[in-house]
N, C-alpha and C positions, 0 to 999 in steps of 0.2 A: 509521933515518931518522924524523924527526918530521914529520908531515903536519898543517898548520894549515888548518882548513876554516872558510870564512866565508860563511854564508847571507846573501843580500843581495837585497833588492827595492827598486828605485828609490833606491839609496843613493849616487848619484854625488857628492853634497856631502860625505858623511861618510866614505865609503870610502877617499880618498886618506891622511887622517891615520891611519886604522886600519892600512892597509897599510904606511905609513912606520914605524909602531911595531912591527909585525911583523918588517919587514926589519931593523930595528936589533936586535931580540931574536935573530933568526936569525944575524946577524953575530957577536953576542956569544957565543952557545952554540957556534957553529962554532969561534971563536978559543979559547974556554976549554976546550971538551970534545971538539972534533973532530966534533960531530954535525951531520949535514946536514939541512936543512929545505926542505920544499916548501910552497908557499901555494896553496890552491884556493879560488877564489871561485865560489859557486853562484849563478848568475843566476836568480833565482826569478821568472821571468816579468815582468822589468822593462820599463818603457816609456821609460826614459830611457837614459843613457849608461853605466849601471853596468858592462856587460861591457867596453866599451872603456877605461873607467877602470881596471878591474881589470887588464887586459892591459898598459896603460901602467905600471901599478904592479908588473909583473913576475910577476903571478899566472897560474896556469892557470885557464881559465874553463870551468865545467861549466854546462849549461843544464838546469834542472828547470821544465817548463812549468806543472806544477800547483801553484797557490799553496797552500803548506803548510810551515811552519817545520820540521816533523818530516821531511817529504819532502826538503826542501832539505839538512838535515844529513845524512840517510841517503845521498842522491845524491853529496854530497861524499866521504863514507866509502868508497862503492863505487869511486870513482875515485882513491882515495889509495893511495900506495905505501908509506907509513910503518908501522912496527909500533906507534907511539904516535900516536894521533889527538888533536888538540887543536881544540876547537870555540869559535871566537870570534865574537861578534856584530859586525855591520858598523860599528856606532858606538861601539866600545870601544877605549880606548887601553890597551895592555899595556906594563908597564915593561920595560926592555931586558934585566933579568935573569930575567924570568919563565920563558923557555924553558929556561934553564940549571937553574933550580930544579925545574921539571917533569922534566927529563932526570935530574937527581940523585935526585929522588923516585922515578922508575920504575926506577932501578937496583936497588931493593928488589924482588926477584922475587915477593914476597907481595903487593905493591900492584898492584891491577888498574886503578885510576883514581882519579878525584876531581874536585874543583872548586877555584876560586880565589875567595877573598873579594873583594867589591866595595867601591868607595868612590865613592858619589854625592855631587855637589855642587850641589844645586838652589839656586836663589836664595832661595826662601822658607823661613824659619825652621821654620814649622809642617810643612812637607814633609820638611825635613831630619830633624826629630824623628820623624815618622812612619816614615821609612826606617831610622832608627836602631833604632827599636822592633822593626821587622821583622828587622834583623840579629840582635837579641838573641833573638828568637823563633827565628830560623833555627838559631841555635847550640844552642838547647835541643831542637829537634824530632828530629835535626838536618835541615836542609833546605838544598840548595845550588841556586841558580838558574843558568841557563845563559849568563851573560854570557861565562864562560870555564869550560869543562869539559874534561876529558881521560880517556883510558883506553887500555888496550892493544886492539889490533885484535881479538884472540882474545875479550877480554871483550865488546866491542861486538857481536861475531857471536853470543856465547852469550846476550846479553839482547835479541838482534834489533833493535838499534838504538833509536832514538827512536820513540815512538808516533806514527803519522801521522793518526790519526782525531780528534785533539784540536786546538783553536786556541789554547789556553793551558795552560800547566803541563806541556808535553812534557818540559821540562828537569828539573823536579823528579821526574817520573815516571822519567826515565832514571836520575838519581842514585839514586832508591829501588831501581831494579832492580839497579844496581851494588852497592849495600849488601846486598841479599838474597843476590846471587851470592857476594859475599865471605863472608857469615855461612855459607852452605851449603858453601862450599868450603875454610873456614879461612883465607881471605885477608883483605886489607884494602883500605879506600879512605881517602883522605886529603883534608882540606881545607887548602889552602895559605893561611895567614893573612897572610903577607907574602912577596913584595910583593903588593899588591892591584891589581886592574884598575879602570879608571875608565871606566864607561859614560857616555854622553851623558845629560844631564838634560833634553833637549829637550821630552819629553812633560810632565814634571813642572813645567817652567818655563812652558809655554804653556797647558796644561789648566786649567780651573776646579778648584778644590780638591775639589769633590764627585766629580769624574770620577776623580780619582787615588785618593780613598778607596774608591770603589766598585770600580773595576777592579783594585785591588790587595788587595781583601777576599778572604780565602780561601773564605768561603762562597759569594760570587758566583761565584768561579772554579770551584768544585766543582759548582755547579748548572748552569752554563752553558758549561763548558769544550769541549763538543762542538757547540755552536750557533755556526755561522759568523756569522750575523747579529749576534749579541751583540758581536763583536769587529771589526766593520767599521771603527770608528773607531780601533782600534789597528793593524790591518794594511792595510785598503784605503784609509783616509784618515788615515794617520799624520802627525804634524807632521814636516815635512822641512826 
């Protein structure tokens, strides 16, 4: 079984489209490969109708009262039944073939997990160029962000899941932990380059340019990733 885990805080507006794309991908992998899929939405202390929207969309709802993206991801994993865990952000559209590609990727018993390349479509050219530069840098490092990541349950448990003490960068930490585990045990991680997932560009379209450049700066993230107050505008008062 594949368990798709969606952490969500006040995502009633964006969640339906995300769940629709997951449902289409689940139908496709079931038809092509016979794989079963469950969808878990982790309601991370929402004050809107996120939980109701998730149930209406056919997802199982798990409640995590402490606001933390790492805690939300880990809570979903604890309630998952699948041997393959797929983490998808609540404002991300996944192509209908993606779960099939993940399923086929994980048929290689040496692969413990990986991530999926992203395709942003912000309105402003300067932001598009900035994000493309980040994609190039991420390919060199390598670094895989958490719009969509996947792993075996056993690997998730070995690396102890996502770090819960940081407010930004928990996804890159998790991918780094998977890479270190793979090297240590003679296994592999994979970056799926196609198909790509498409995250919402809502923040990049609404924020002033300086905010995008600051909050996506690796030095700023490294210095302030554990300070909750530095990320209030990202988590507590995001563009919705």
